[in-house]
C-alpha positions in Angstrom: -163.0 -46.1 -68.5 -159.2 -46.2 -69.1 -157.7 -43.5 -71.3 -154.3 -43.6 -72.8 -152.3 -40.6 -71.9 -151.4 -38.2 -74.7 -147.7 -38.7 -75.7 -145.6 -35.7 -75.1 -144.4 -34.0 -78.2 -140.9 -34.9 -79.3 -138.4 -32.3 -78.3 -136.7 -30.7 -81.5 -133.3 -32.0 -82.2 -130.5 -29.6 -82.0 -129.3 -30.7 -85.5 -132.6 -29.5 -87.0 -131.8 -25.9 -86.5 -128.1 -25.4 -85.5 -125.0 -25.5 -87.6 -122.3 -28.1 -86.8 -120.1 -25.4 -85.4 -122.8 -24.2 -83.1 -123.6 -27.9 -82.0 -120.0 -28.4 -81.1 -119.8 -25.2 -79.0 -123.0 -26.3 -77.2 -121.7 -29.8 -76.4 -118.4 -28.2 -75.1 -120.4 -25.8 -72.8 -122.6 -28.8 -71.5 -119.4 -30.5 -70.5 -118.1 -27.5 -68.5 -118.6 -27.9 -64.9 -120.2 -24.9 -63.2 -117.5 -24.6 -60.5 -114.9 -24.3 -63.3 -116.9 -21.5 -65.0 -117.0 -19.6 -61.7 -113.2 -20.0 -61.1 -112.5 -18.8 -64.8 -114.3 -15.5 -64.5 -112.3 -12.3 -64.6 -113.4 -10.0 -61.7 -111.2 -7.1 -63.1 -113.2 -7.3 -66.3 -114.5 -3.8 -67.1 -118.2 -4.6 -67.0 -117.5 -6.2 -63.5 -115.5 -3.1 -62.3 -118.2 -0.7 -63.7 -121.0 -2.7 -61.9 -119.0 -2.8 -58.5 -118.8 1.0 -58.8 -122.4 1.5 -59.5 -123.5 -0.7 -56.5 -121.2 1.2 -54.1 -123.9 3.9 -53.9 -127.0 1.8 -54.4 -130.0 2.2 -52.3 -131.8 -0.7 -50.7 -135.3 -1.5 -51.7 -138.1 -2.7 -49.2 -137.3 -6.3 -50.3 -133.6 -5.7 -49.6 -132.6 -5.7 -53.3 -130.0 -3.1 -54.2 -131.1 -0.4 -56.7 -129.1 2.1 -58.7 -129.9 4.1 -61.8 -126.3 3.8 -63.0 -125.2 2.0 -66.0 -124.3 -1.5 -64.9 -124.8 -5.2 -65.5 -128.4 -6.4 -65.1 -127.9 -7.7 -61.5 -130.6 -7.6 -58.9 -129.3 -8.8 -55.6 -129.2 -8.1 -52.0 -125.9 -6.8 -50.6 -125.3 -10.3 -48.9 -125.2 -12.0 -52.3 -123.6 -9.3 -54.5 -120.1 -10.7 -54.5 -121.3 -14.3 -55.6 -123.3 -12.5 -58.4 -120.2 -10.8 -59.5 -118.3 -14.2 -59.6 -121.2 -15.8 -61.7 -121.5 -13.0 -64.0 -117.7 -12.8 -64.5 -117.8 -16.6 -65.4 -120.6 -16.2 -67.8 -118.9 -13.2 -69.5 -115.5 -15.0 -69.7 -117.1 -18.2 -71.2 -118.9 -16.1 -73.8 -115.9 -13.8 -74.8 -113.7 -16.9 -75.0 -116.0 -18.2 -77.8 -115.7 -15.0 -79.6 -119.0 -13.4 -78.6 -119.6 -9.9 -77.3 -121.2 -9.0 -74.0 -122.4 -5.4 -73.4 -124.5 -3.3 -71.2 -127.3 -1.5 -73.1 -130.0 1.0 -71.8 -133.6 0.4 -72.8 -134.9 4.0 -73.1 -138.5 3.0 -73.5 -138.4 1.5 -70.0 -137.2 4.2 -67.8 -133.5 4.0 -68.6 -133.6 0.4 -67.5 -130.2 -1.4 -68.2 -129.9 -4.8 -69.7 -127.0 -7.0 -70.2 -126.8 -8.5 -73.7 -124.6 -11.1 -75.6 -124.3 -11.0 -79.4 -124.2 -14.7 -80.4 -124.3 -15.6 -84.0 -126.1 -12.4 -84.9 -128.7 -12.8 -82.3 -129.0 -10.4 -79.2 -129.6 -12.4 -76.1 -130.7 -10.5 -73.0 -129.5 -12.0 -69.6 -129.1 -11.1 -66.0 -129.1 -12.3 -62.4 -132.0 -11.8 -60.1 -132.2 -12.9 -56.5 -135.5 -14.6 -55.6 -137.0 -13.2 -52.3 -139.8 -14.8 -50.4 -141.8 -12.4 -48.3 -143.4 -13.8 -45.2 -146.0 -11.8 -43.3 -145.6 -12.1 -39.6 -148.6 -12.0 -37.4 -148.5 -9.2 -34.8 -147.7 -10.4 -31.3 -150.6 -10.7 -28.8 -151.6 -7.5 -27.0 -150.3 -7.4 -23.5 -146.7 -8.6 -24.5 -145.2 -12.0 -24.1 -147.1 -14.7 -22.5 -145.9 -15.6 -19.0 -145.0 -19.1 -17.9 -147.1 -20.5 -15.3 
């Protein structure tokens, strides 16, 4: 028995829910290369400087992610990836602020003083951050008696 697959629902068109000004900005962002975005970021931006200071005294979790309770951008990275995260975040902040949007760090009191990075875009509050993906691999214990000898 052959069955015809169910067609995928058509994706909504941007013009169905966005204003012409918003569409133009989105199209402009789509044309911006990722590398150019990273080069444009301002590392001396006050939010980046504040985050750098907060991470200087951070503790390292079991999964090697830096943790701090200080107010800072929502970045969850290992020490090795932190500088790259600052460049990426600086690029995102610069791109948003160049278009007249605001970026801020807010505290969510109901969630143990957790910080969040937010952008206010056309009256909407958008939460964003950077999180490093960590894969944990369990390593089997070595055999009793030490290393195997070559025969």
